[in-house]
MDAnalysis code that builds the backbone (N, CA, C; Angstrom):
import MDAnalysis as mda
import numpy as np

u = mda.Universe.empty(612, n_residues=204, atom_resindex=np.repeat(np.arange(204), 3), trajectory=True)
u.add_TopologyAttr("name", ["N", "CA", "C"] * 204)
u.add_TopologyAttr("resid", np.arange(1, 205))
u.add_TopologyAttr("resname", ["UNK", "UNK", "UNK", "UNK", "UNK", "UNK", "UNK", "UNK", "UNK", "UNK", "UNK", "UNK", "UNK", "UNK", "UNK", "UNK", "UNK", "UNK", "UNK", "UNK", "UNK", "UNK", "UNK", "UNK", "UNK", "UNK", "UNK", "UNK", "UNK", "UNK", "UNK", "UNK", "UNK", "UNK", "UNK", "UNK", "UNK", "UNK", "UNK", "UNK", "UNK", "UNK", "UNK", "UNK", "UNK", "UNK", "UNK", "UNK", "UNK", "UNK", "UNK", "UNK", "UNK", "UNK", "UNK", "UNK", "UNK", "UNK", "UNK", "UNK", "UNK", "UNK", "UNK", "UNK", "UNK", "UNK", "UNK", "UNK", "UNK", "UNK", "UNK", "UNK", "UNK", "UNK", "UNK", "UNK", "UNK", "UNK", "UNK", "UNK", "UNK", "UNK", "UNK", "UNK", "UNK", "UNK", "UNK", "UNK", "UNK", "UNK", "UNK", "UNK", "UNK", "UNK", "UNK", "UNK", "UNK", "UNK", "UNK", "UNK", "UNK", "UNK", "UNK", "UNK", "UNK", "UNK", "UNK", "UNK", "UNK", "UNK", "UNK", "UNK", "UNK", "UNK", "UNK", "UNK", "UNK", "UNK", "UNK", "UNK", "UNK", "UNK", "UNK", "UNK", "UNK", "UNK", "UNK", "UNK", "UNK", "UNK", "UNK", "UNK", "UNK", "UNK", "UNK", "UNK", "UNK", "UNK", "UNK", "UNK", "UNK", "UNK", "UNK", "UNK", "UNK", "UNK", "UNK", "UNK", "UNK", "UNK", "UNK", "UNK", "UNK", "UNK", "UNK", "UNK", "UNK", "UNK", "UNK", "UNK", "UNK", "UNK", "UNK", "UNK", "UNK", "UNK", "UNK", "UNK", "UNK", "UNK", "UNK", "UNK", "UNK", "UNK", "UNK", "UNK", "UNK", "UNK", "UNK", "UNK", "UNK", "UNK", "UNK", "UNK", "UNK", "UNK", "UNK", "UNK", "UNK", "UNK", "UNK", "UNK", "UNK", "UNK", "UNK", "UNK", "UNK", "UNK", "UNK", "UNK", "UNK", "UNK", "UNK", "UNK"])
u.atoms.positions = np.array([
    [7.946, 47.478, 199.711],
    [7.719, 48.750, 198.695],
    [6.953, 47.367, 197.734],
    [5.806, 47.966, 197.068],
    [4.778, 47.224, 196.159],
    [5.651, 47.554, 194.581],
    [5.564, 46.397, 193.882],
    [5.611, 46.263, 192.881],
    [5.257, 47.735, 191.777],
    [3.969, 48.229, 192.356],
    [3.575, 49.245, 191.499],
    [4.885, 50.483, 192.401],
    [5.023, 50.719, 193.084],
    [6.072, 51.775, 193.450],
    [7.443, 51.664, 192.366],
    [8.064, 49.941, 192.796],
    [9.406, 49.987, 192.304],
    [9.172, 50.301, 190.593],
    [8.085, 50.020, 189.291],
    [8.267, 50.386, 188.532],
    [7.942, 51.811, 188.189],
    [7.481, 52.792, 189.283],
    [7.505, 54.080, 189.092],
    [8.929, 54.960, 189.430],
    [9.509, 54.197, 190.280],
    [10.795, 54.613, 190.494],
    [11.761, 54.247, 189.252],
    [11.843, 53.077, 189.072],
    [12.364, 52.828, 187.758],
    [12.115, 53.309, 186.556],
    [10.928, 54.017, 186.377],
    [10.495, 55.141, 185.386],
    [11.333, 56.437, 185.785],
    [11.446, 56.618, 186.980],
    [11.976, 58.327, 187.235],
    [13.275, 58.135, 186.941],
    [14.346, 56.853, 187.221],
    [15.606, 57.205, 186.576],
    [15.552, 56.792, 185.178],
    [15.092, 56.505, 184.785],
    [14.548, 56.285, 182.896],
    [14.753, 57.457, 182.412],
    [13.779, 58.282, 182.701],
    [13.676, 59.761, 182.359],
    [14.950, 60.972, 183.081],
    [15.462, 60.217, 184.056],
    [16.490, 61.603, 184.565],
    [18.199, 60.850, 183.874],
    [17.943, 60.039, 183.499],
    [19.142, 59.054, 182.452],
    [18.915, 59.755, 181.058],
    [17.864, 59.850, 180.885],
    [17.238, 60.356, 179.378],
    [17.600, 61.701, 179.152],
    [17.172, 62.404, 180.313],
    [17.656, 64.338, 180.467],
    [19.078, 64.219, 180.407],
    [19.717, 63.481, 181.256],
    [21.476, 63.644, 181.366],
    [22.385, 63.518, 180.011],
    [21.842, 62.312, 179.553],
    [22.301, 62.179, 178.383],
    [22.534, 63.487, 177.244],
    [21.398, 63.731, 176.862],
    [21.840, 65.118, 175.975],
    [22.285, 65.882, 176.584],
    [22.483, 66.314, 177.370],
    [23.530, 67.080, 178.402],
    [24.964, 66.918, 178.073],
    [25.137, 65.779, 178.770],
    [26.311, 64.796, 178.789],
    [26.900, 65.235, 177.313],
    [25.981, 64.755, 176.310],
    [26.416, 65.216, 174.690],
    [26.868, 66.043, 173.955],
    [25.614, 67.268, 174.908],
    [26.173, 68.568, 174.378],
    [27.559, 69.004, 175.373],
    [27.879, 68.736, 175.965],
    [28.935, 69.173, 176.687],
    [30.267, 68.164, 175.724],
    [29.858, 67.151, 175.423],
    [31.199, 66.935, 174.422],
    [31.647, 67.355, 173.703],
    [30.104, 67.654, 172.860],
    [30.534, 68.180, 171.309],
    [31.169, 69.750, 171.637],
    [30.370, 70.088, 172.896],
    [31.594, 72.055, 173.088],
    [32.604, 71.625, 173.609],
    [33.255, 70.470, 173.989],
    [34.674, 70.304, 174.824],
    [35.181, 69.896, 172.871],
    [34.821, 69.210, 172.141],
    [35.355, 68.923, 170.826],
    [35.855, 69.948, 170.308],
    [34.772, 71.080, 170.094],
    [34.969, 72.063, 169.233],
    [36.099, 73.188, 170.077],
    [36.057, 73.275, 170.913],
    [36.914, 73.809, 171.543],
    [38.475, 73.383, 171.665],
    [38.439, 72.252, 171.756],
    [39.691, 71.294, 171.290],
    [39.619, 71.995, 169.982],
    [38.949, 71.546, 169.017],
    [39.514, 71.982, 167.259],
    [40.063, 73.434, 167.435],
    [39.491, 74.058, 167.965],
    [39.434, 75.888, 168.234],
    [40.992, 75.670, 168.336],
    [41.213, 75.551, 169.899],
    [42.808, 75.577, 170.131],
    [43.463, 74.722, 169.611],
    [43.682, 73.719, 168.759],
    [44.432, 73.115, 167.567],
    [44.791, 74.285, 166.647],
    [43.548, 74.720, 166.116],
    [43.515, 75.964, 165.035],
    [44.935, 77.140, 165.801],
    [44.185, 77.613, 166.771],
    [45.285, 78.787, 167.112],
    [46.201, 77.987, 167.535],
    [46.356, 77.194, 167.747],
    [48.037, 76.813, 168.037],
    [48.767, 76.298, 166.490],
    [48.059, 76.206, 165.797],
    [48.614, 76.128, 164.482],
    [48.771, 77.350, 163.718],
    [48.018, 78.203, 163.811],
    [48.332, 79.666, 163.007],
    [49.444, 80.542, 163.940],
    [49.736, 80.270, 165.414],
    [50.699, 80.565, 166.516],
    [51.988, 80.356, 165.715],
    [51.888, 78.648, 165.382],
    [53.236, 77.976, 164.520],
    [53.238, 78.387, 163.426],
    [52.243, 78.391, 162.426],
    [52.686, 79.058, 161.140],
    [53.246, 80.584, 161.444],
    [52.117, 81.401, 162.178],
    [53.041, 82.792, 162.533],
    [54.334, 83.013, 162.705],
    [54.961, 82.139, 163.849],
    [56.515, 81.844, 163.582],
    [57.115, 81.785, 162.867],
    [56.397, 80.409, 161.858],
    [57.879, 80.157, 160.975],
    [58.017, 81.655, 159.541],
    [56.543, 81.925, 159.681],
    [56.831, 83.110, 158.985],
    [57.237, 84.507, 159.185],
    [57.781, 84.625, 160.583],
    [58.477, 85.326, 161.246],
    [59.935, 84.965, 160.978],
    [60.362, 84.105, 161.646],
    [61.693, 83.637, 161.349],
    [61.786, 83.762, 159.623],
    [61.285, 83.752, 158.741],
    [61.528, 83.305, 157.499],
    [61.858, 84.771, 156.683],
    [61.135, 86.040, 157.657],
    [61.307, 86.997, 157.429],
    [62.103, 88.006, 157.717],
    [63.038, 87.494, 159.033],
    [63.865, 88.290, 159.968],
    [64.739, 87.458, 159.124],
    [65.090, 86.092, 158.190],
    [66.269, 85.496, 157.965],
    [66.356, 86.407, 156.657],
    [65.398, 86.488, 155.926],
    [65.344, 87.338, 154.684],
    [65.960, 88.778, 154.759],
    [65.564, 89.125, 156.056],
    [65.801, 90.553, 156.842],
    [67.421, 90.502, 156.592],
    [68.204, 89.559, 157.199],
    [69.751, 89.567, 157.628],
    [69.993, 88.974, 156.171],
    [69.779, 88.060, 155.358],
    [70.332, 88.237, 154.258],
    [70.438, 89.671, 153.142],
    [69.358, 90.349, 153.305],
    [69.633, 91.744, 152.691],
    [70.450, 92.366, 153.402],
    [70.862, 92.661, 154.121],
    [71.778, 93.548, 155.322],
    [72.938, 92.686, 155.270],
    [73.332, 91.636, 155.129],
    [74.583, 91.175, 154.280],
    [75.018, 91.463, 153.552],
    [74.104, 91.429, 152.371],
    [74.217, 91.706, 151.147],
    [74.722, 93.512, 150.904],
    [74.007, 93.754, 151.446],
    [74.064, 95.335, 151.598],
    [75.540, 95.682, 152.196],
    [75.957, 94.932, 153.346],
    [76.962, 95.087, 153.741],
    [78.534, 95.059, 152.681],
    [78.220, 94.174, 152.069],
    [79.328, 93.140, 150.850],
    [78.906, 94.558, 149.924],
    [78.481, 94.475, 149.818],
    [78.033, 95.913, 148.126],
    [78.790, 96.986, 148.758],
    [78.628, 97.674, 149.935],
    [79.265, 98.782, 150.293],
    [80.670, 98.793, 150.386],
    [81.030, 97.445, 151.207],
    [82.685, 97.168, 150.944],
    [83.326, 97.308, 149.655],
    [82.512, 96.404, 149.147],
    [83.079, 96.511, 147.383],
    [83.231, 97.798, 146.637],
    [82.159, 98.927, 147.308],
    [82.338, 99.924, 146.653],
    [83.819, 100.722, 147.494],
    [83.495, 100.572, 148.637],
    [84.557, 101.529, 149.292],
    [85.728, 100.980, 148.392],
    [86.068, 99.653, 148.313],
    [87.260, 99.388, 147.875],
    [87.979, 99.741, 146.237],
    [86.454, 100.008, 145.142],
    [86.677, 100.565, 144.005],
    [87.181, 101.309, 144.422],
    [86.325, 102.517, 145.202],
    [86.507, 103.915, 145.430],
    [87.855, 104.145, 145.662],
    [88.571, 103.521, 146.535],
    [90.223, 103.935, 146.990],
    [90.706, 103.220, 146.035],
    [90.501, 102.370, 145.316],
    [91.513, 101.913, 144.105],
    [91.809, 102.813, 143.125],
    [90.639, 103.618, 142.592],
    [90.056, 104.785, 141.508],
    [90.909, 105.718, 141.833],
    [91.062, 106.226, 143.391],
    [91.345, 107.204, 143.740],
    [93.033, 107.050, 143.832],
    [93.601, 106.210, 144.349],
    [94.880, 105.745, 143.767],
    [95.200, 105.797, 142.374],
    [94.649, 105.403, 142.044],
    [94.996, 105.478, 140.301],
    [94.841, 106.616, 139.736],
    [93.543, 107.533, 140.151],
    [93.719, 108.573, 139.866],
    [94.858, 109.789, 140.091],
    [94.951, 109.482, 141.450],
    [96.628, 110.670, 142.155],
    [97.627, 109.702, 141.569],
    [98.001, 108.625, 141.514],
    [99.093, 108.196, 140.456],
    [99.233, 108.713, 138.505],
    [97.970, 108.617, 138.332],
    [98.114, 109.061, 136.785],
    [98.084, 110.449, 136.938],
    [97.897, 111.334, 137.430],
    [97.707, 113.038, 137.726],
    [99.691, 112.995, 138.010],
    [99.756, 112.123, 138.842],
    [101.576, 112.454, 139.426],
    [102.202, 111.827, 137.793],
    [102.633, 111.089, 137.019],
    [102.421, 111.063, 135.965],
    [102.429, 112.063, 135.343],
    [101.583, 112.410, 135.056],
    [101.245, 113.168, 134.246],
    [102.083, 114.724, 134.215],
    [101.947, 114.882, 135.445],
    [102.553, 116.282, 135.991],
    [104.157, 116.170, 135.693],
    [104.717, 115.198, 135.693],
    [106.191, 114.693, 135.900],
    [106.465, 114.612, 134.173],
    [105.543, 114.079, 133.582],
    [105.756, 114.130, 132.071],
    [105.667, 115.822, 131.432],
    [104.685, 116.269, 132.033],
    [104.620, 117.333, 131.223],
    [106.260, 118.651, 131.604],
    [106.569, 118.273, 133.112],
    [107.635, 119.090, 133.247],
    [108.832, 118.517, 132.741],
    [109.284, 117.073, 132.602],
    [110.526, 116.508, 131.678],
    [110.170, 116.412, 130.206],
    [108.967, 116.682, 129.716],
    [108.761, 116.651, 128.337],
    [109.907, 117.477, 127.473],
    [110.329, 118.347, 127.628],
    [111.256, 118.687, 126.812],
    [112.845, 118.713, 127.292],
    [112.924, 117.668, 128.542],
    [113.975, 117.348, 128.889],
    [115.578, 117.065, 128.057],
    [115.079, 116.597, 126.861],
    [116.324, 116.045, 125.749],
    [116.577, 117.596, 125.114],
    [116.020, 118.165, 124.808],
    [116.210, 119.426, 124.322],
    [116.960, 120.189, 125.092],
    [116.159, 120.350, 126.651],
    [117.175, 121.235, 127.572],
    [118.192, 120.921, 127.791],
    [118.669, 119.337, 127.942],
    [120.229, 118.988, 127.974],
    [121.102, 119.765, 127.059],
    [120.354, 119.660, 125.493],
    [121.432, 120.009, 124.602],
    [121.733, 121.246, 124.695],
    [120.461, 121.956, 125.362],
    [121.332, 123.450, 125.295],
    [121.725, 124.002, 126.389],
    [122.063, 123.160, 127.250],
    [123.469, 123.392, 128.603],
    [124.549, 123.393, 127.599],
    [124.918, 122.521, 126.970],
    [126.359, 122.735, 126.165],
    [126.394, 124.298, 125.324],
    [125.799, 124.668, 124.914],
    [125.314, 125.922, 124.365],
    [125.451, 127.184, 125.548],
    [125.227, 126.968, 126.904],
    [125.262, 127.313, 127.769],
    [127.249, 127.660, 127.727],
    [126.914, 126.761, 127.834],
    [128.584, 126.267, 128.278],
    [129.441, 126.920, 127.445],
    [128.989, 127.107, 126.450],
    [130.082, 127.752, 125.500],
    [130.241, 129.070, 125.679],
    [128.795, 129.568, 125.737],
    [128.594, 131.042, 126.470],
    [129.799, 131.421, 127.345],
    [129.599, 130.817, 128.211],
    [130.125, 131.303, 129.663],
    [131.679, 131.212, 129.254],
    [132.129, 130.222, 128.470],
    [133.749, 130.055, 128.120],
    [133.887, 131.485, 127.060],
    [133.086, 131.938, 126.124],
    [133.267, 132.832, 125.476],
    [133.603, 134.278, 126.597],
    [132.445, 134.153, 127.528],
    [132.207, 135.532, 128.555],
    [133.664, 135.473, 128.897],
    [134.288, 134.182, 129.639],
    [135.447, 135.015, 130.343],
    [136.582, 134.992, 129.835],
    [136.509, 134.418, 128.056],
    [137.505, 134.579, 127.310],
    [137.724, 136.230, 126.988],
    [136.773, 136.739, 126.475],
    [136.032, 138.166, 126.477],
    [136.837, 138.959, 127.580],
    [136.339, 138.653, 129.156],
    [136.812, 139.290, 130.056],
    [138.638, 139.861, 130.093],
    [139.009, 138.730, 129.355],
    [140.417, 138.455, 129.845],
    [140.875, 139.913, 128.412],
    [140.393, 139.564, 127.544],
    [141.177, 140.168, 126.259],
    [140.450, 141.486, 126.351],
    [139.396, 141.946, 126.986],
    [138.598, 143.217, 127.362],
    [138.247, 143.292, 125.923],
    [137.573, 142.406, 125.198],
    [136.796, 142.620, 124.030],
    [135.818, 143.417, 124.251],
    [135.289, 144.151, 122.969],
    [134.145, 144.915, 123.002],
    [132.597, 144.119, 122.955],
    [133.025, 143.338, 122.234],
    [131.747, 142.127, 122.388],
    [131.078, 141.755, 123.539],
    [131.933, 142.037, 124.670],
    [131.535, 141.232, 125.947],
    [130.262, 141.717, 126.474],
    [129.539, 142.788, 126.399],
    [128.391, 143.504, 126.578],
    [127.411, 142.794, 125.675],
    [127.625, 142.413, 124.489],
    [126.370, 141.747, 123.674],
    [126.402, 139.804, 124.378],
    [127.586, 139.088, 124.715],
    [127.484, 138.239, 124.854],
    [127.066, 137.748, 126.165],
    [126.989, 138.882, 127.124],
    [126.635, 138.742, 128.504],
    [125.066, 139.169, 127.847],
    [124.408, 139.926, 127.145],
    [123.110, 139.833, 127.142],
    [122.518, 139.045, 126.658],
    [123.116, 138.555, 125.622],
    [122.677, 136.915, 124.981],
    [122.675, 135.939, 125.959],
    [123.428, 135.905, 126.882],
    [123.602, 134.760, 128.062],
    [122.318, 134.537, 129.020],
    [122.583, 135.945, 129.310],
    [121.427, 136.221, 130.226],
    [119.799, 136.027, 129.800],
    [119.915, 136.196, 128.773],
    [118.261, 136.037, 127.909],
    [118.433, 134.218, 127.871],
    [119.217, 133.779, 127.548],
    [119.185, 132.037, 127.364],
    [118.954, 131.844, 128.278],
    [119.845, 132.320, 130.049],
    [119.589, 131.291, 130.919],
    [118.085, 131.667, 131.784],
    [117.533, 132.566, 131.157],
    [116.243, 133.057, 131.856],
    [115.164, 132.277, 131.326],
    [115.491, 132.027, 129.507],
    [114.348, 131.311, 129.194],
    [114.574, 129.605, 129.184],
    [115.462, 129.046, 129.879],
    [115.569, 127.763, 130.048],
    [115.350, 127.851, 131.951],
    [115.650, 128.943, 132.665],
    [114.861, 128.738, 133.877],
    [113.145, 128.705, 133.817],
    [112.459, 129.429, 133.128],
    [111.537, 129.445, 133.185],
    [110.911, 128.335, 132.353],
    [111.523, 127.519, 131.887],
    [111.395, 125.955, 131.708],
    [111.525, 125.164, 132.570],
    [112.263, 125.429, 133.658],
    [112.213, 124.318, 134.645],
    [113.441, 123.967, 134.865],
    [114.500, 124.622, 133.985],
    [115.722, 124.187, 133.768],
    [117.337, 125.447, 134.471],
    [117.344, 125.058, 135.839],
    [118.177, 125.641, 136.539],
    [119.746, 125.327, 137.288],
    [120.554, 125.958, 137.344],
    [122.127, 125.875, 137.395],
    [122.210, 125.311, 139.188],
    [123.044, 124.445, 139.382],
    [123.177, 124.079, 141.145],
    [123.931, 124.693, 141.375],
    [123.471, 125.495, 142.924],
    [124.693, 126.110, 143.812],
    [126.103, 125.614, 143.616],
    [127.000, 126.863, 143.524],
    [128.642, 126.708, 143.077],
    [128.823, 125.776, 144.539],
    [129.711, 124.441, 144.680],
    [129.932, 123.417, 145.334],
    [130.793, 124.289, 146.209],
    [131.681, 125.016, 145.123],
    [133.329, 124.567, 145.884],
    [133.175, 125.097, 147.642],
    [134.405, 124.340, 148.441],
    [134.784, 124.767, 149.976],
    [133.575, 123.946, 150.590],
    [132.359, 123.136, 149.498],
    [131.333, 122.350, 150.447],
    [131.912, 120.678, 150.225],
    [131.666, 120.120, 150.831],
    [131.404, 118.391, 150.798],
    [131.117, 117.732, 149.484],
    [131.401, 116.294, 149.358],
    [131.108, 116.142, 147.709],
    [129.871, 115.665, 148.564],
    [129.026, 115.547, 146.998],
    [127.310, 115.119, 147.208],
    [127.420, 113.725, 146.522],
    [127.908, 112.239, 146.260],
    [127.464, 112.056, 145.114],
    [125.720, 111.547, 144.364],
    [124.977, 112.515, 145.343],
    [123.696, 112.774, 144.571],
    [123.364, 113.667, 143.229],
    [124.545, 114.486, 143.600],
    [124.259, 115.679, 142.814],
    [125.880, 116.167, 141.807],
    [126.677, 115.265, 142.496],
    [128.093, 115.636, 141.398],
    [128.587, 113.966, 141.015],
    [129.753, 114.425, 140.598],
    [130.711, 113.476, 139.618],
    [131.752, 114.095, 139.996],
    [132.686, 113.217, 140.567],
    [134.424, 113.421, 141.163],
    [135.132, 112.850, 139.807],
    [135.649, 113.736, 139.233],
    [136.284, 113.657, 138.173],
    [137.991, 113.183, 138.248],
    [138.459, 113.570, 139.669],
    [139.854, 113.642, 139.634],
    [139.939, 113.984, 141.317],
    [141.639, 113.876, 142.063],
    [141.537, 114.381, 143.422],
    [142.844, 114.762, 142.788],
    [142.692, 116.266, 143.936],
    [144.060, 116.602, 144.008],
    [144.276, 117.233, 145.194],
    [146.043, 117.450, 145.956],
    [146.271, 117.488, 147.437],
    [145.311, 119.097, 147.879],
    [144.994, 118.379, 148.710],
    [143.818, 119.838, 148.812],
    [145.126, 121.323, 149.677],
    [144.748, 122.005, 149.293],
    [145.448, 123.377, 149.606],
    [145.573, 123.238, 151.256],
    [144.322, 123.174, 152.049],
    [144.571, 123.442, 153.762],
    [143.962, 122.367, 153.752],
    [143.737, 121.881, 155.203],
    [142.966, 120.855, 156.156],
    [141.839, 120.858, 156.041],
    [141.173, 121.988, 155.988],
    [139.509, 122.253, 156.324],
    [139.247, 122.334, 154.760],
    [139.910, 121.779, 153.692],
    [139.517, 121.026, 152.396],
    [139.476, 119.638, 151.839],
    [139.969, 118.937, 152.639],
    [140.405, 117.555, 152.681],
    [138.744, 117.021, 152.259],
    [138.509, 116.138, 151.603],
    [137.075, 115.804, 151.186],
    [135.857, 116.841, 150.534],
    [136.756, 117.711, 150.405],
    [135.654, 118.449, 150.135],
    [136.040, 119.109, 148.443],
    [135.064, 120.086, 147.627],
    [134.951, 120.078, 146.303],
    [136.204, 121.538, 146.211],
    [137.554, 121.542, 145.555],
    [138.367, 122.188, 144.994],
    [137.697, 123.162, 144.044],
    [137.152, 122.734, 143.130],
    [136.801, 123.210, 141.913],
    [135.796, 122.423, 141.137],
    [135.172, 123.079, 140.241],
    [134.165, 122.634, 139.124],
    [134.341, 123.128, 137.528],
    [134.670, 121.418, 137.050],
    [134.740, 121.565, 135.723],
    [133.295, 122.052, 134.703],
    [132.464, 121.709, 135.360],
    [131.463, 121.556, 134.681],
    [130.463, 121.849, 136.028],
    [129.323, 122.774, 135.907],
    [127.902, 123.066, 136.467],
    [127.098, 122.000, 136.345],
    [126.343, 121.572, 137.393],
    [125.400, 120.729, 137.683],
    [124.045, 121.770, 137.264],
    [123.078, 120.532, 136.511],
    [121.918, 121.342, 135.975],
    [120.767, 120.459, 136.793],
    [119.332, 121.364, 137.239],
    [118.520, 120.352, 137.565],
    [117.141, 120.689, 136.570],
    [116.250, 119.541, 136.272],
    [115.346, 119.941, 135.475],
    [113.685, 119.486, 136.740],
    [113.338, 120.698, 137.451],
    [112.676, 120.467, 138.279],
    [113.544, 120.295, 139.795],
    [113.127, 118.863, 139.851],
    [113.846, 118.288, 141.455],
    [114.713, 116.706, 140.379],
    [114.448, 117.001, 139.486],
    [115.559, 115.585, 138.839],
    [116.831, 116.439, 138.060],
    [117.555, 115.536, 138.354],
    [119.073, 115.935, 137.792],
    [119.253, 115.341, 136.694],
    [119.595, 115.938, 135.628],
    [119.546, 116.177, 134.705],
    [121.065, 116.156, 133.820],
    [122.053, 116.510, 134.562],
    [123.588, 116.742, 134.387],
    [124.004, 116.646, 135.531],
    [125.042, 115.645, 136.296],
    [126.068, 115.898, 137.198],
    [127.037, 116.850, 137.394],
    [127.587, 117.614, 138.301],
    [128.113, 118.215, 138.450],
    [129.778, 117.729, 138.560],
    [130.810, 118.012, 137.551],
    [131.749, 117.516, 137.451],
    [132.627, 118.655, 138.293],
    [133.620, 117.810, 139.594],
    [133.717, 118.453, 140.206],
    [135.497, 118.149, 140.688],
    [136.118, 118.502, 141.516],
    [137.587, 118.183, 141.613],
    [137.595, 118.444, 143.076],
    [138.083, 117.153, 143.762],
    [138.018, 116.913, 145.496],
    [139.383, 116.655, 145.637],
    [139.114, 117.504, 147.192],
    [140.936, 117.531, 147.690],
    [141.364, 116.468, 148.584],
    [142.376, 115.842, 148.626],
    [142.382, 114.967, 149.174],
    [143.655, 114.938, 150.372],
])
């Protein structure tokens, strides 16, 4: 190969390298830009995930706070209902027993009426009818206020919840042993409350 041909071949290689260099530079620039874009996208994805995690955490906090408030409300409501029922019951009991002292004092008057009526029945007094009229009127007034006499306990078992045994005597029969033989004073209730125990005699 002549010097002239060698020179021409070198010139062609230079032109080829000169043409390839801009292409390689462009490819590197494109790759660099794509890499930067990918990094930006990855960065945005990470930020998005962090924001989602933060939002989820806030939502869970709100749910927990809401649940706690509901539980507090239910406890307070339950306590208030219990308080309301208790005070209502106490108020009703107070209304029922507000006149307890007065009614207890009137029991003694009823006792006197009953003794007077028994005496008038024995004597055949003409005032018996008037005494019975007043006695029945008084007992009706007391019953309207909630004061009632206990049932006659004679012949029944002794009940320590409503009766007071003042003495024991020999029972007239075997079936009356341990049972009430006589009533000295009748027992009275105001509603369901015992305001005077019945004074009774028990057979032994």
